[in-house]
N, C-alpha and C positions, 0 to 999 in steps of 0.2 A: 178536261181540266188541264190548265196550263202547267207544264212541267217546271220544276224549280229551276233547272238549268236554263231553260228558255227565259224564264222570268228574270233570272239574274243577268243573263246576257242583255235583255232588253233594258234593264236598269243601267247597266254599265255603258251601253250605247247612248242612252239619254245623258249620262254623266259626261261623256266625251263631247257631245254636241253642246251641252250647256256651258262647258268650259270654253269651247271654241267661240261661242257667242259672247262670252264675257271678255275674251281677248280683244274684241272689236270695240269695246266701250272706252270712253275717254278716262273713266275712273281707273281702269286698268293701266292705261298709258302713263298716268301720273305715278301710279304705284310702281310700275316697272322701272321708271327712271330712277326711283330711289333704291329699289331692290338690286339694281344692277351694280350698285356700289358695294354690296356685300360680297364677301369671298365665299365660294363654294368649297367647303372643307372636304378633305379626303375621308375615306372610310376610317382610317386610323385616328385622325383628329376628331372625327365625329364621335368615335368611341371614347376618346379621352374627354371630350366635352360632356358627353352623357354620363360618364362615371363620376366626374367632379361636380357637375351641376345639372342634374337630370331635368330640371324644369327650365333650362335655357331655351330661348326661342330665336333670338337674333344676336349673334356675337360679332364683335369687331375689335380691333386694337385700340389702345388708348388715344392715339393721335387720329386714327380713322374716325372715331366717334366725333371728335372735335371738328375736323376738316370737312368730312363728307356729310355729316348729319347734324352738325351744330348742337351736339349734346356733350355733356361732361360726365366723366366717371365720378361718382359721389365719393366723398372722403371716407376712408376706412374700408372700402370694398376690396375683397380678396379676389385676385384675378384667376383665370382659368389657364392652366399651363398646357400648351400644345407644341407641336414640332413644326418649325418653319424651315424651308430650304435655305441652306447657307453654303453653297458651293464655293470652292476656292481653286485657284489655278497654280500649277507648278510646271516648270520646264523639265523636259525629259529628252534623253538621247534615244532615238528609235530608228529602226530600219526604214529607209526611204522606199516607198511603194510606187511602182509604176502604175499610173492612173489607167492605162489601157489593159494591162494584164492582171493588175491587182497582185502582182508578185514582187518580192524585194528586188531592187536594182543591184546588180552585182558589178563590183570593180574588176579591173583587168587581173588583179591578183587573186580573184575568186572570193574576196570578202564583200559582204553586203555594204552598200553605201549607207552611212548613218547621217541623221540630221537632228537638229535640236528644235523641238516643237513645244508649244504651250498646251497643256492638257487640263481640262476641267474635271475636278474630283467632286463627285456628289457628296454632300454632307448636310447635316441638319443641326439646328440649334433650338434650344427651348425658348419660346416666346410667350407672352401673356396677352390674353384677350379678355373682354368683359361682355357680359350679357346686357341686353337693353334694360333689364330690371335694375342693373347696377349703375344706370346713368340717369341724367335728367336734362331737359332742354326741349327743343322743338319736337312736336309730335311726329310720329312716322305715319305716312299714309296707310290706310287699311282698305281692303276690298271685301272683307268678310263681315257679315252682320251677326252678332251674337243671337242665338236662338232664345226665345222668351216664352214659348208655349208650355202649357201643362200637357201631360200625356195620360190617356186613359189606361188604367191598370198599370200605372207607373211602378208601384212597389213589386208587383209580380214580375214585370219585365226586367227590372233591375236585379232582382234576386236570381232570375234565370241567367243573366249575364255573369253574375258573380259565380254561379255554380259551373258555368261553362269555362270560366277563366282558369288557366293553369296556375295562376298565382293569386294571392289575396288582393282584394280591392278595398282601399281605405279612403275615407274623406279626410283631407288635410287643409290647413290654412296656408294656401300657396300665395305668396305675395309678389312673385316674379312677373305676373301677368299671364303665365301659362294656365290653361284650364285643367291640365293634368300632365302626368308623365309616368313612364315606366322606368323604375330604378333597376339598372342592369346588375348592380351588386347585391342589393337587398332583395331582389326578386319580388317586388311589390308594385302594384299600380296605385298611384295617388290621384285622387279627383278633388278638384277645388271645391271647398264648401260654399254653399249659398247660391249656386247657379240654378237656373231654371231646370225643370224636369227634362225638357227636350235636350238642352245643352249637356246635362249630366249623362243622359243615356248615350248621346252621340259621342261624347268624350270617352266614356267607358269602353265603347266598342273600338274606338280609335286606339286607345292604349292596349286593349286586349289584342288587337292586331299586331301591335309592336311586340308584345310578349310572345305571340305565336310565331311571328316571322323573323324578328330581329334580335332575339335574345342571343348573347354572344356564345352561350354554351349549347342551347337546345333549339334555337330558332331555325325554321325551315329554310331561311335564306342566309344562315350564318356563314356559309362558305362562299357567298356570292360577292363579298367585298363591296357592298352597295354604299353609295354616298348618301348624305343626309337628304338630298332632294328626293331621291328615289324612295327612300324609306318613308318619308312623310307623304308622298303621293300614294304609295301603296296603302298605308294605314288609313288615310282619310277616304280613299276610294272604297276600301272595304267597309268603313263605317257608314258612308253614304249608302252603299248597296244594301247592307243589312238593315239599316233604319228604314230605307225606302220600302223594302220588302214587307215591313210591318206597318206601313202607312204613315211613317214619320218622315216628312219632307225636310231634309237638312240642306237643301240646295243653297239657301241664302248664306250659309256659312261654308259648306263644303266646296262649292264651285270656286269661290274666291281663294280659299285655303290651298286647293290643289293648283290653281293657276299661279298662285304666289310662289309655290315651291317648284313649279315646272321651269325648266331652263329656257324654253322658247315656245312659240306658238305651234310647233310641230308635235308637242306633247310626247316627246320620246320616252320619258319616264313612265307615263301612263300606258302607252302602247306596248312597250316592251314588257310591262308588268301585268298585262291584262289577264293572262292565264292564271298567274299567281293570285291576282285580285279576285277573280271569279271563283277559283277553287277554295280560297280561304273564306270568302263570304259564304259560299255554299256550306262549308264545314261548320261555320259558326251558326248559320241559320238552322241547320239540322240539329245542332246541339241545343239551341234555344228552344226550338219546336218541341224537342223531347222533354225539356225541363218544364215548359209551359203546359204540355199535355199532362205530365205527372202532377203538376201543381193543381190543374183543373180537376183531375180525378180525385186527388186528395181532398180538395175542397168539397166536391160532390159527396164523398164518403162521410166527411165530417158533418156536413149539413144534414145528410140522411140519418146519421147516428143520433144527432141532436134532436131531430124531429121524432124519431122513434122513442127516444127517452121521454120527451115532452108528451107525446101521445099516451104513453103508458101511464104517466102521472095524471093526465087529465081524465083518462078513461076510468081508472080505479085509484083515486088519490090515496086512500088509506092502505090499500094493498101495496101500492108503490112504496109508501113510507115504511111499511113493515119489511119489504124485501130489499130496498136499496139504502145502504148506509152512506155511500160516497157517490153522488151523482156524476162527478167528473171521471172517476175511475170506471163507473158503469158505462159512460159514453165511450171511453177508450176501449172497453171490452167489446162493445157493439161494433166499433170501427174495426177491431181486429177480426171479428167474425165476418164482417162484410168483405174485408180485403182477402181473406182466405177462402171465401165462397161458402162458408158454413152458415148459411142463412135459412136453412130448412125450418128450424124451430121458430124463427121470426115469421116466415111466410105462413106457417100453419096457424100461429096465434092470430095473425091479422086476418086469415081466412075465416077463423071462428068469429071474429068481430064482425066481418062483412056479412056472414050468414045470419047474425042476430038481427041486423037491419033495424035496430032500435032508435039510434040517433042519426038523423040524416046527415048532419054536418060531419060527424066522425066516420060515418059510413063511406062518404066520398073520400075523405082523407085516408082512410085505411086502404081503400082500393088503389089510390094513387101510390101509397108507400109500397104496397104489394107489387105493383107493376115495376117500380124502380128497383125493388129488391131482386126481381127476376133477372136483371142485368148481371147480377153477381152470383147467381145460383149455379152450383155445380150439378144440380139434379133438375133436369128439364125433360118434358114439360111439367107444369104444375100438377097435372093429374097423377104423376108418379109419386109426388109428395103425399097427395091425398090417399093413394092406395097404401102407402107405407104407414100413414097415420091411422088408417082404419084398423090396422092390426094391433094398435095400442089400446090400452084400457081407457085412455082419455086423450084429449088433444095434446100434441107435443107442446111442452111448456116453452115460454119465451124466456130464454136464459137470463137469469139475474134481474129480470124486469118485473114480470107479473107472476112469478112462480105460484101456480095454483090459485091465482087471484083473478076471478072474473067479476064483472061489474055487478054490484049488489042490486037487487030489484026490490 
């Protein structure tokens, strides 16, 4: 059987090749020409943008939107405050340095020679940028195609993602154009309402990756001072890997998204982050697998408990009605017994039904239920149960189901 680490590596290798192939397309060339006009913001500015407008996707200054993209900021929009370099120059008297020795030049009187030079002092000013959702005008080229497919066992899969996530996941009406975002201050993942099942799952894993890796307080990469490009490449690569592991192909969206956030065709952000991507994807897959397994086991127990309850009712309707006041509570009691392995009384009762061999249809059903109960039994093999039961004055009763009720003849 293929190891999970090998499978994850194979998927990420396919991811890298798929993006390289996309780089060769004309569609990407058109996209790249436009994206090259956007500024790549520093770690600190990326943090400021995320804190003020978590759903921001593409940001630029007021004039830049007009000149470079032929779009205008809409009236009434509140800008995002970031820091822009604003260096200034001053003249200072300094010691003159010998270019050969890199030591101060000394006068005959022993004093260092001084000269007046112009020095650039680094400084910053507050400036305002706007997200694309705050503008209107010509469309921006896209290389990603929104996923439209339904997903088998979607509800179970999404619930597993929710349980693995370190923060709550909520559906929200996001009008910015983003499919989701991780809110650094509120510690919550927001998913856009109304998307397809495939896009919703992919986005949930993407934002889950941001929460795990890039949270400013607890993220695994919080001390790495990553820029926005690297963060987005990491999150989408993890999302692609996780989804692909479960048979959900997100390449139509993920390849273009990662290519769009990569600085060049060398895929530096992807290559430098590959260990992080693989380890994070493996961790999420392991967590989802555990949640899916537990959900599957819970469903099996629930189904079995309901079948046992129904069997008892069909086998001896009047006896069942006398013994059971609350069917729902009764099913919960059966579930509790199955989970704890206390199924001996159930097995023995079904054994007595099987030995009667009176009704062929119920005989086969009883045998099937007995076999499934054996998976949860703490006392094996079944002969041990029979030996214990033989010492009793009568068959072990089925707890709260058919208490002393056998089918009337």
